[in-house]
VEXDREN-541136 format. One record per residue (C-alpha): x negated, y, z negated. Coordinates in steps of 0.5 Angstrom, whole numbers, always signed. Layout:
VEXDREN-541136
<pt xx="X" yy="Y" zz="Z"/>
...
***
This chain:
VEXDREN-541136
<pt xx="+191" yy="-519" zz="+109"/>
<pt xx="+199" yy="-518" zz="+111"/>
<pt xx="+203" yy="-515" zz="+106"/>
<pt xx="+208" yy="-519" zz="+102"/>
<pt xx="+215" yy="-519" zz="+104"/>
<pt xx="+220" yy="-517" zz="+99"/>
<pt xx="+226" yy="-521" zz="+101"/>
<pt xx="+234" yy="-521" zz="+98"/>
<pt xx="+238" yy="-528" zz="+98"/>
<pt xx="+245" yy="-527" zz="+100"/>
<pt xx="+250" yy="-533" zz="+98"/>
<pt xx="+257" yy="-533" zz="+100"/>
<pt xx="+263" yy="-538" zz="+99"/>
<pt xx="+270" yy="-538" zz="+100"/>
<pt xx="+275" yy="-541" zz="+95"/>
<pt xx="+277" yy="-547" zz="+99"/>
<pt xx="+270" yy="-549" zz="+101"/>
<pt xx="+267" yy="-549" zz="+94"/>
<pt xx="+268" yy="-556" zz="+93"/>
<pt xx="+265" yy="-558" zz="+100"/>
<pt xx="+258" yy="-561" zz="+100"/>
<pt xx="+252" yy="-556" zz="+101"/>
<pt xx="+256" yy="-550" zz="+101"/>
<pt xx="+257" yy="-548" zz="+93"/>
<pt xx="+253" yy="-542" zz="+91"/>
<pt xx="+248" yy="-546" zz="+86"/>
<pt xx="+246" yy="-550" zz="+92"/>
<pt xx="+245" yy="-544" zz="+97"/>
<pt xx="+241" yy="-541" zz="+91"/>
<pt xx="+237" yy="-547" zz="+90"/>
<pt xx="+235" yy="-548" zz="+98"/>
<pt xx="+234" yy="-540" zz="+99"/>
<pt xx="+229" yy="-539" zz="+93"/>
<pt xx="+225" yy="-545" zz="+95"/>
<pt xx="+224" yy="-543" zz="+102"/>
<pt xx="+222" yy="-536" zz="+99"/>
<pt xx="+217" yy="-539" zz="+95"/>
<pt xx="+214" yy="-544" zz="+100"/>
<pt xx="+213" yy="-538" zz="+105"/>
<pt xx="+210" yy="-533" zz="+99"/>
<pt xx="+216" yy="-528" zz="+99"/>
<pt xx="+218" yy="-524" zz="+93"/>
<pt xx="+225" yy="-524" zz="+91"/>
<pt xx="+228" yy="-517" zz="+90"/>
<pt xx="+235" yy="-520" zz="+88"/>
<pt xx="+240" yy="-525" zz="+89"/>
<pt xx="+247" yy="-522" zz="+92"/>
<pt xx="+253" yy="-527" zz="+91"/>
<pt xx="+260" yy="-526" zz="+94"/>
<pt xx="+264" yy="-532" zz="+91"/>
<pt xx="+271" yy="-533" zz="+93"/>
<pt xx="+271" yy="-529" zz="+99"/>
<pt xx="+272" yy="-530" zz="+106"/>
<pt xx="+267" yy="-528" zz="+111"/>
<pt xx="+272" yy="-526" zz="+116"/>
<pt xx="+275" yy="-521" zz="+111"/>
<pt xx="+273" yy="-514" zz="+111"/>
<pt xx="+266" yy="-511" zz="+109"/>
<pt xx="+270" yy="-507" zz="+103"/>
<pt xx="+272" yy="-514" zz="+100"/>
<pt xx="+265" yy="-516" zz="+99"/>
<pt xx="+262" yy="-512" zz="+93"/>
<pt xx="+255" yy="-516" zz="+93"/>
<pt xx="+254" yy="-515" zz="+101"/>
<pt xx="+256" yy="-507" zz="+100"/>
<pt xx="+251" yy="-507" zz="+94"/>
<pt xx="+246" yy="-511" zz="+98"/>
<pt xx="+246" yy="-505" zz="+104"/>
<pt xx="+245" yy="-500" zz="+98"/>
<pt xx="+239" yy="-503" zz="+96"/>
<pt xx="+237" yy="-504" zz="+104"/>
<pt xx="+238" yy="-496" zz="+105"/>
<pt xx="+234" yy="-495" zz="+99"/>
<pt xx="+228" yy="-499" zz="+103"/>
<pt xx="+227" yy="-504" zz="+97"/>
<pt xx="+228" yy="-510" zz="+102"/>
<pt xx="+224" yy="-512" zz="+108"/>
<pt xx="+228" yy="-518" zz="+110"/>
<pt xx="+235" yy="-522" zz="+108"/>
<pt xx="+235" yy="-529" zz="+107"/>
<pt xx="+242" yy="-533" zz="+108"/>
<pt xx="+243" yy="-541" zz="+109"/>
<pt xx="+247" yy="-540" zz="+116"/>
<pt xx="+250" yy="-535" zz="+120"/>
<pt xx="+257" yy="-537" zz="+118"/>
<pt xx="+255" yy="-535" zz="+111"/>
<pt xx="+253" yy="-528" zz="+113"/>
<pt xx="+258" yy="-526" zz="+118"/>
<pt xx="+264" yy="-529" zz="+122"/>
<pt xx="+267" yy="-522" zz="+124"/>
<pt xx="+263" yy="-518" zz="+130"/>
<pt xx="+265" yy="-511" zz="+128"/>
<pt xx="+262" yy="-511" zz="+121"/>
<pt xx="+256" yy="-515" zz="+123"/>
<pt xx="+255" yy="-510" zz="+128"/>
<pt xx="+256" yy="-504" zz="+123"/>
<pt xx="+251" yy="-508" zz="+118"/>
<pt xx="+246" yy="-509" zz="+124"/>
<pt xx="+245" yy="-502" zz="+125"/>
<pt xx="+244" yy="-500" zz="+118"/>
<pt xx="+238" yy="-506" zz="+118"/>
<pt xx="+235" yy="-503" zz="+124"/>
<pt xx="+235" yy="-496" zz="+121"/>
<pt xx="+231" yy="-499" zz="+115"/>
<pt xx="+227" yy="-504" zz="+119"/>
<pt xx="+230" yy="-509" zz="+115"/>
<pt xx="+232" yy="-516" zz="+119"/>
<pt xx="+235" yy="-522" zz="+117"/>
<pt xx="+234" yy="-530" zz="+117"/>
<pt xx="+238" yy="-536" zz="+117"/>
<pt xx="+234" yy="-542" zz="+114"/>
<pt xx="+238" yy="-548" zz="+117"/>
<pt xx="+239" yy="-545" zz="+124"/>
<pt xx="+234" yy="-541" zz="+129"/>
<pt xx="+237" yy="-534" zz="+130"/>
<pt xx="+233" yy="-528" zz="+133"/>
<pt xx="+236" yy="-521" zz="+132"/>
<pt xx="+230" yy="-517" zz="+134"/>
<pt xx="+231" yy="-519" zz="+142"/>
<pt xx="+237" yy="-517" zz="+147"/>
<pt xx="+237" yy="-524" zz="+148"/>
<pt xx="+237" yy="-526" zz="+141"/>
<pt xx="+243" yy="-521" zz="+140"/>
<pt xx="+247" yy="-524" zz="+145"/>
<pt xx="+247" yy="-531" zz="+142"/>
<pt xx="+249" yy="-528" zz="+136"/>
<pt xx="+255" yy="-525" zz="+138"/>
<pt xx="+257" yy="-531" zz="+142"/>
<pt xx="+256" yy="-535" zz="+136"/>
<pt xx="+260" yy="-530" zz="+132"/>
<pt xx="+266" yy="-530" zz="+137"/>
<pt xx="+266" yy="-537" zz="+137"/>
<pt xx="+266" yy="-537" zz="+129"/>
<pt xx="+271" yy="-531" zz="+129"/>
<pt xx="+276" yy="-535" zz="+134"/>
<pt xx="+275" yy="-541" zz="+130"/>
<pt xx="+277" yy="-538" zz="+123"/>
<pt xx="+283" yy="-535" zz="+127"/>
<pt xx="+286" yy="-541" zz="+129"/>
<pt xx="+285" yy="-544" zz="+122"/>
<pt xx="+289" yy="-538" zz="+119"/>
<pt xx="+294" yy="-539" zz="+124"/>
<pt xx="+295" yy="-547" zz="+122"/>
<pt xx="+295" yy="-545" zz="+115"/>
<pt xx="+300" yy="-540" zz="+115"/>
<pt xx="+304" yy="-545" zz="+119"/>
<pt xx="+304" yy="-550" zz="+114"/>
<pt xx="+305" yy="-546" zz="+109"/>
<pt xx="+311" yy="-543" zz="+112"/>
<pt xx="+314" yy="-550" zz="+113"/>
<pt xx="+313" yy="-551" zz="+106"/>
<pt xx="+317" yy="-545" zz="+104"/>
<pt xx="+322" yy="-547" zz="+109"/>
<pt xx="+324" yy="-553" zz="+105"/>
<pt xx="+323" yy="-551" zz="+98"/>
<pt xx="+316" yy="-553" zz="+97"/>
<pt xx="+311" yy="-550" zz="+92"/>
<pt xx="+305" yy="-547" zz="+97"/>
<pt xx="+300" yy="-545" zz="+91"/>
<pt xx="+296" yy="-550" zz="+86"/>
<pt xx="+297" yy="-545" zz="+81"/>
<pt xx="+302" yy="-545" zz="+75"/>
<pt xx="+309" yy="-543" zz="+76"/>
<pt xx="+311" yy="-537" zz="+74"/>
<pt xx="+314" yy="-536" zz="+67"/>
<pt xx="+321" yy="-539" zz="+67"/>
<pt xx="+319" yy="-544" zz="+72"/>
<pt xx="+315" yy="-551" zz="+72"/>
<pt xx="+313" yy="-555" zz="+78"/>
<pt xx="+316" yy="-562" zz="+79"/>
<pt xx="+315" yy="-566" zz="+85"/>
<pt xx="+312" yy="-560" zz="+88"/>
<pt xx="+318" yy="-556" zz="+87"/>
<pt xx="+320" yy="-550" zz="+83"/>
<pt xx="+325" yy="-552" zz="+78"/>
<pt xx="+328" yy="-548" zz="+71"/>
<pt xx="+323" yy="-549" zz="+65"/>
<pt xx="+329" yy="-551" zz="+60"/>
<pt xx="+324" yy="-549" zz="+54"/>
<pt xx="+324" yy="-542" zz="+56"/>
<pt xx="+330" yy="-541" zz="+61"/>
<pt xx="+334" yy="-538" zz="+55"/>
<pt xx="+329" yy="-533" zz="+54"/>
<pt xx="+329" yy="-531" zz="+61"/>
<pt xx="+337" yy="-531" zz="+62"/>
<pt xx="+337" yy="-526" zz="+55"/>
<pt xx="+332" yy="-522" zz="+58"/>
<pt xx="+336" yy="-520" zz="+64"/>
<pt xx="+343" yy="-520" zz="+60"/>
<pt xx="+339" yy="-514" zz="+56"/>
<pt xx="+337" yy="-511" zz="+61"/>
<pt xx="+344" yy="-510" zz="+65"/>
<pt xx="+346" yy="-507" zz="+58"/>
<pt xx="+340" yy="-501" zz="+58"/>
<pt xx="+336" yy="-502" zz="+65"/>
<pt xx="+330" yy="-500" zz="+60"/>
<pt xx="+324" yy="-505" zz="+60"/>
<pt xx="+321" yy="-502" zz="+54"/>
<pt xx="+328" yy="-503" zz="+50"/>
<pt xx="+328" yy="-511" zz="+53"/>
<pt xx="+321" yy="-512" zz="+51"/>
<pt xx="+323" yy="-510" zz="+44"/>
<pt xx="+329" yy="-514" zz="+44"/>
<pt xx="+326" yy="-520" zz="+46"/>
<pt xx="+320" yy="-519" zz="+41"/>
<pt xx="+325" yy="-518" zz="+35"/>
<pt xx="+329" yy="-524" zz="+37"/>
<pt xx="+324" yy="-529" zz="+39"/>
<pt xx="+318" yy="-527" zz="+35"/>
<pt xx="+312" yy="-531" zz="+38"/>
<pt xx="+316" yy="-534" zz="+43"/>
<pt xx="+317" yy="-528" zz="+46"/>
<pt xx="+314" yy="-527" zz="+53"/>
<pt xx="+308" yy="-522" zz="+54"/>
<pt xx="+309" yy="-515" zz="+57"/>
<pt xx="+306" yy="-517" zz="+64"/>
<pt xx="+311" yy="-523" zz="+64"/>
<pt xx="+317" yy="-519" zz="+63"/>
<pt xx="+315" yy="-514" zz="+68"/>
<pt xx="+314" yy="-520" zz="+73"/>
<pt xx="+322" yy="-522" zz="+72"/>
<pt xx="+324" yy="-515" zz="+76"/>
<pt xx="+318" yy="-515" zz="+81"/>
<pt xx="+318" yy="-523" zz="+83"/>
<pt xx="+323" yy="-525" zz="+89"/>
<pt xx="+322" yy="-532" zz="+86"/>
<pt xx="+327" yy="-530" zz="+80"/>
<pt xx="+332" yy="-529" zz="+86"/>
<pt xx="+331" yy="-536" zz="+89"/>
<pt xx="+327" yy="-533" zz="+95"/>
<pt xx="+320" yy="-534" zz="+98"/>
<pt xx="+318" yy="-530" zz="+104"/>
<pt xx="+324" yy="-532" zz="+109"/>
<pt xx="+327" yy="-537" zz="+105"/>
<pt xx="+333" yy="-535" zz="+101"/>
<pt xx="+334" yy="-542" zz="+98"/>
<pt xx="+327" yy="-543" zz="+96"/>
<pt xx="+329" yy="-545" zz="+88"/>
<pt xx="+334" yy="-544" zz="+83"/>
<pt xx="+335" yy="-537" zz="+82"/>
<pt xx="+336" yy="-533" zz="+75"/>
<pt xx="+339" yy="-527" zz="+79"/>
<pt xx="+342" yy="-526" zz="+86"/>
<pt xx="+338" yy="-523" zz="+91"/>
<pt xx="+343" yy="-517" zz="+91"/>
<pt xx="+342" yy="-516" zz="+84"/>
<pt xx="+334" yy="-516" zz="+84"/>
<pt xx="+334" yy="-511" zz="+90"/>
<pt xx="+338" yy="-506" zz="+85"/>
<pt xx="+334" yy="-507" zz="+79"/>
<pt xx="+328" yy="-506" zz="+84"/>
<pt xx="+331" yy="-499" zz="+86"/>
<pt xx="+333" yy="-497" zz="+79"/>
<pt xx="+325" yy="-499" zz="+77"/>
<pt xx="+322" yy="-495" zz="+83"/>
<pt xx="+322" yy="-489" zz="+78"/>
<pt xx="+319" yy="-490" zz="+71"/>
<pt xx="+322" yy="-485" zz="+66"/>
<pt xx="+321" yy="-486" zz="+59"/>
<pt xx="+324" yy="-482" zz="+53"/>
<pt xx="+321" yy="-481" zz="+46"/>
<pt xx="+327" yy="-483" zz="+42"/>
<pt xx="+330" yy="-489" zz="+45"/>
<pt xx="+336" yy="-488" zz="+41"/>
<pt xx="+338" yy="-482" zz="+43"/>
<pt xx="+335" yy="-481" zz="+51"/>
<pt xx="+337" yy="-476" zz="+56"/>
<pt xx="+343" yy="-479" zz="+60"/>
<pt xx="+341" yy="-477" zz="+67"/>
<pt xx="+333" yy="-478" zz="+67"/>
<pt xx="+330" yy="-480" zz="+73"/>
<pt xx="+336" yy="-478" zz="+77"/>
<pt xx="+336" yy="-471" zz="+78"/>
<pt xx="+331" yy="-469" zz="+84"/>
<pt xx="+328" yy="-462" zz="+85"/>
<pt xx="+330" yy="-459" zz="+91"/>
<pt xx="+323" yy="-456" zz="+92"/>
<pt xx="+318" yy="-461" zz="+91"/>
<pt xx="+322" yy="-467" zz="+90"/>
<pt xx="+320" yy="-469" zz="+83"/>
<pt xx="+325" yy="-472" zz="+78"/>
<pt xx="+328" yy="-467" zz="+73"/>
<pt xx="+326" yy="-469" zz="+66"/>
<pt xx="+330" yy="-467" zz="+60"/>
<pt xx="+328" yy="-463" zz="+54"/>
<pt xx="+331" yy="-460" zz="+47"/>
<pt xx="+332" yy="-453" zz="+46"/>
<pt xx="+334" yy="-450" zz="+39"/>
<pt xx="+338" yy="-444" zz="+38"/>
<pt xx="+340" yy="-440" zz="+32"/>
<pt xx="+347" yy="-439" zz="+31"/>
<pt xx="+350" yy="-432" zz="+28"/>
<pt xx="+352" yy="-436" zz="+22"/>
<pt xx="+345" yy="-438" zz="+20"/>
<pt xx="+346" yy="-445" zz="+23"/>
<pt xx="+342" yy="-448" zz="+29"/>
<pt xx="+345" yy="-451" zz="+35"/>
<pt xx="+341" yy="-456" zz="+40"/>
<pt xx="+342" yy="-456" zz="+47"/>
<pt xx="+339" yy="-462" zz="+52"/>
<pt xx="+337" yy="-459" zz="+58"/>
<pt xx="+333" yy="-461" zz="+65"/>
<pt xx="+328" yy="-458" zz="+69"/>
<pt xx="+323" yy="-460" zz="+74"/>
<pt xx="+317" yy="-465" zz="+71"/>
<pt xx="+312" yy="-461" zz="+76"/>
<pt xx="+310" yy="-456" zz="+71"/>
<pt xx="+305" yy="-453" zz="+76"/>
<pt xx="+309" yy="-453" zz="+82"/>
<pt xx="+310" yy="-446" zz="+85"/>
<pt xx="+317" yy="-446" zz="+86"/>
<pt xx="+323" yy="-443" zz="+82"/>
<pt xx="+325" yy="-446" zz="+75"/>
<pt xx="+332" yy="-449" zz="+75"/>
<pt xx="+335" yy="-451" zz="+68"/>
<pt xx="+341" yy="-455" zz="+68"/>
<pt xx="+345" yy="-457" zz="+61"/>
<pt xx="+347" yy="-464" zz="+60"/>
<pt xx="+354" yy="-463" zz="+58"/>
<pt xx="+355" yy="-459" zz="+65"/>
<pt xx="+352" yy="-465" zz="+69"/>
<pt xx="+356" yy="-470" zz="+65"/>
<pt xx="+362" yy="-466" zz="+66"/>
<pt xx="+361" yy="-465" zz="+74"/>
<pt xx="+360" yy="-472" zz="+75"/>
<pt xx="+366" yy="-474" zz="+71"/>
<pt xx="+370" yy="-469" zz="+75"/>
<pt xx="+367" yy="-471" zz="+82"/>
<pt xx="+365" yy="-478" zz="+82"/>
<pt xx="+372" yy="-481" zz="+84"/>
<pt xx="+374" yy="-477" zz="+89"/>
<pt xx="+367" yy="-477" zz="+92"/>
<pt xx="+367" yy="-485" zz="+92"/>
<pt xx="+374" yy="-485" zz="+96"/>
<pt xx="+371" yy="-480" zz="+101"/>
<pt xx="+365" yy="-484" zz="+103"/>
<pt xx="+369" yy="-491" zz="+103"/>
<pt xx="+374" yy="-487" zz="+108"/>
<pt xx="+368" yy="-485" zz="+112"/>
<pt xx="+365" yy="-492" zz="+112"/>
<pt xx="+372" yy="-495" zz="+114"/>
<pt xx="+373" yy="-491" zz="+120"/>
<pt xx="+366" yy="-493" zz="+122"/>
<pt xx="+368" yy="-500" zz="+122"/>
<pt xx="+375" yy="-500" zz="+125"/>
<pt xx="+372" yy="-495" zz="+131"/>
<pt xx="+372" yy="-500" zz="+137"/>
<pt xx="+365" yy="-501" zz="+139"/>
<pt xx="+364" yy="-501" zz="+147"/>
<pt xx="+356" yy="-501" zz="+147"/>
<pt xx="+352" yy="-506" zz="+151"/>
<pt xx="+349" yy="-511" zz="+147"/>
<pt xx="+341" yy="-510" zz="+146"/>
<pt xx="+339" yy="-516" zz="+150"/>
<pt xx="+343" yy="-514" zz="+156"/>
<pt xx="+340" yy="-507" zz="+155"/>
<pt xx="+333" yy="-510" zz="+155"/>
<pt xx="+334" yy="-514" zz="+161"/>
<pt xx="+336" yy="-508" zz="+164"/>
<pt xx="+329" yy="-505" zz="+162"/>
<pt xx="+325" yy="-510" zz="+165"/>
<pt xx="+329" yy="-510" zz="+171"/>
<pt xx="+328" yy="-502" zz="+172"/>
<pt xx="+320" yy="-504" zz="+170"/>
<pt xx="+320" yy="-509" zz="+176"/>
<pt xx="+323" yy="-504" zz="+181"/>
<pt xx="+318" yy="-498" zz="+179"/>
<pt xx="+312" yy="-503" zz="+180"/>
<pt xx="+314" yy="-505" zz="+187"/>
<pt xx="+315" yy="-498" zz="+189"/>
<pt xx="+323" yy="-499" zz="+190"/>
<pt xx="+325" yy="-493" zz="+186"/>
<pt xx="+322" yy="-486" zz="+185"/>
<pt xx="+318" yy="-484" zz="+178"/>
<pt xx="+323" yy="-479" zz="+177"/>
<pt xx="+329" yy="-484" zz="+177"/>
<pt xx="+325" yy="-489" zz="+173"/>
<pt xx="+324" yy="-484" zz="+168"/>
<pt xx="+331" yy="-482" zz="+168"/>
<pt xx="+334" yy="-489" zz="+167"/>
<pt xx="+329" yy="-491" zz="+162"/>
<pt xx="+330" yy="-485" zz="+157"/>
<pt xx="+338" yy="-487" zz="+158"/>
<pt xx="+337" yy="-494" zz="+156"/>
<pt xx="+332" yy="-493" zz="+151"/>
<pt xx="+337" yy="-488" zz="+147"/>
<pt xx="+343" yy="-494" zz="+148"/>
<pt xx="+338" yy="-499" zz="+145"/>
<pt xx="+337" yy="-494" zz="+139"/>
<pt xx="+345" yy="-493" zz="+138"/>
<pt xx="+345" yy="-500" zz="+138"/>
<pt xx="+340" yy="-501" zz="+132"/>
<pt xx="+343" yy="-495" zz="+128"/>
<pt xx="+350" yy="-499" zz="+129"/>
<pt xx="+347" yy="-505" zz="+126"/>
<pt xx="+345" yy="-501" zz="+120"/>
<pt xx="+351" yy="-499" zz="+118"/>
<pt xx="+354" yy="-500" zz="+111"/>
<pt xx="+360" yy="-505" zz="+110"/>
<pt xx="+365" yy="-504" zz="+105"/>
<pt xx="+362" yy="-510" zz="+101"/>
<pt xx="+356" yy="-506" zz="+99"/>
<pt xx="+361" yy="-502" zz="+95"/>
<pt xx="+364" yy="-507" zz="+91"/>
<pt xx="+360" yy="-506" zz="+85"/>
<pt xx="+361" yy="-499" zz="+85"/>
<pt xx="+369" yy="-500" zz="+86"/>
<pt xx="+368" yy="-504" zz="+80"/>
<pt xx="+365" yy="-499" zz="+75"/>
<pt xx="+370" yy="-493" zz="+77"/>
<pt xx="+376" yy="-497" zz="+77"/>
<pt xx="+382" yy="-496" zz="+72"/>
<pt xx="+381" yy="-492" zz="+66"/>
<pt xx="+373" yy="-492" zz="+67"/>
<pt xx="+373" yy="-485" zz="+64"/>
<pt xx="+376" yy="-487" zz="+57"/>
<pt xx="+371" yy="-493" zz="+57"/>
<pt xx="+365" yy="-488" zz="+58"/>
<pt xx="+367" yy="-483" zz="+53"/>
<pt xx="+367" yy="-489" zz="+48"/>
<pt xx="+359" yy="-491" zz="+50"/>
<pt xx="+353" yy="-488" zz="+46"/>
<pt xx="+348" yy="-485" zz="+50"/>
<pt xx="+343" yy="-491" zz="+51"/>
<pt xx="+349" yy="-494" zz="+55"/>
<pt xx="+351" yy="-488" zz="+58"/>
<pt xx="+344" yy="-487" zz="+61"/>
<pt xx="+345" yy="-495" zz="+63"/>
<pt xx="+352" yy="-493" zz="+67"/>
<pt xx="+349" yy="-488" zz="+71"/>
<pt xx="+343" yy="-491" zz="+73"/>
<pt xx="+347" yy="-497" zz="+75"/>
<pt xx="+351" yy="-493" zz="+80"/>
<pt xx="+348" yy="-487" zz="+82"/>
<pt xx="+341" yy="-486" zz="+86"/>
<pt xx="+340" yy="-479" zz="+86"/>
<pt xx="+343" yy="-472" zz="+84"/>
<pt xx="+342" yy="-466" zz="+89"/>
<pt xx="+341" yy="-459" zz="+87"/>
<pt xx="+342" yy="-453" zz="+92"/>
<pt xx="+336" yy="-449" zz="+93"/>
<pt xx="+340" yy="-442" zz="+93"/>
<pt xx="+346" yy="-443" zz="+88"/>
<pt xx="+341" yy="-447" zz="+83"/>
<pt xx="+348" yy="-451" zz="+82"/>
<pt xx="+349" yy="-459" zz="+83"/>
<pt xx="+351" yy="-460" zz="+90"/>
<pt xx="+352" yy="-467" zz="+91"/>
<pt xx="+350" yy="-474" zz="+89"/>
<pt xx="+348" yy="-481" zz="+92"/>
<pt xx="+351" yy="-487" zz="+90"/>
<pt xx="+347" yy="-493" zz="+89"/>
<pt xx="+350" yy="-498" zz="+94"/>
<pt xx="+348" yy="-506" zz="+94"/>
<pt xx="+343" yy="-507" zz="+99"/>
<pt xx="+345" yy="-512" zz="+105"/>
***
C-alpha cells in the first residue's frame, strides 16, 4: 500500500482579479480541496495570499514564505495550485522556490493544467510559460501606468478609494470639501505660527471638538503633495490649500522631530544645532545654579542628544546662541545674496548639454571605427564628461527668488519685533528661517549657520 501524500493547498489572488469568475479565493480553495479528497491526499494546511500579485517579490507573499518554512520542516510532500499563474509569474523567485522544494523532496502540481517539474523537458516548458506570463504582466503594468499618468495629467482621480481629508470627488476630480475646508485652512494657519504638529493638534481639538481631524489626518496635511495641488508630475492636479514651495518648506522643517515637555516654554533652538562629531541634533536642558544670595538661577543649555557618543562634550548657553544669531544673521544674509548675485551675473560661455552629448556620441563612433587612438579617446571623453558636470552644476544654482521669504523675515526693524515674541514664537521664527547651526570642533563655538531657502 502506497504512502498517503501530505499536500498543501496554495491559493492566491491579486486585488484587480478578485471579482473575476474562477479566480476568487473561495473558488480556488473549493476546487483544490475537492481534488485532494478525490485523490486521497491529506491536507496539511491552506496558504492564501490575498491581494498580492505573483509578479511581486516573494518577500511580499507572507503565506508563500510560511508554506516554504513548512516544506523545510518536511511537513509537506506536494503542493496543489489551480494554475501556474496562481503559483508564479516571476522566473527568478520560481527558481529559488524550486531549489527549496527539490532539497526536501517536495513537488507541486496544477489541477487545471498539465505541468511536470520532475523532468528537464518539463522544466523547460515551465520556464517558457513563466517568461510569457512575466512579459504579459510587464506589458499590462506599462499600459496601466500609461493610463494612470494620462489621468493625472488631466486632473482625474486615479484611485477608487475615498479622497484625502479636505477633498471630495466630483465628476472624477478632486475638489475642496466645504464641510471641513475651514478646518484644513485653520490647521495650516496655526502651524505657520508655531511649526509644531503637537501644538496644532491641541489647537484643533480645543477649537473643533468632535469635528477635529485625527492625528493621522493632520499628519498627512504635511506629507501628502495633493494639498499643494500636485500629483506625480502634474503641478496643477487640483485646487491647493498651500503652495508647493510652502509644502517643501514644511517638509524640511518636519524632517527633524523634536519635542519639548513644556510647550509653553520650549527650547528655542531645538533641532537646529548640529553636533560636529556625530551629526546628531543638540537637545536643550535646564541647569539650576544656587546664588550667593541664597536664591536660584536657571540656565538653558544645549548639548549633543547622542548620550552614548564617544566624543567631546560641548555645552552652549541659549542666550549666547541667541546673541550670536541676532548679531550675525543680517550680515551673513547680505554676503550670501551678494555671492548668488555675482554667479547669476557671471557670463556663461559653456556649451549646452545637448551639444556636449552629441560630441560624446561622435567620439564613441570614431573610436569604434578605429579612427582615433585609445589614449586620445580617453582624454577627450574625460574632458567632455567634466564639461557636462559643469553644466549640471550651473543648472542647480540658486536664484535670488529662493531668498524672498528670508528677505521678508529679516527686513526693517525685525530685531525689535523679535524681542517682543514669546518663546514658542521665537522657536517658530528660527525654524522658518534657519536650517542648521554649525559648531567648530576645535573652539567648541558657533562657526556659522545655514539658511532655510525656498526650494525650486
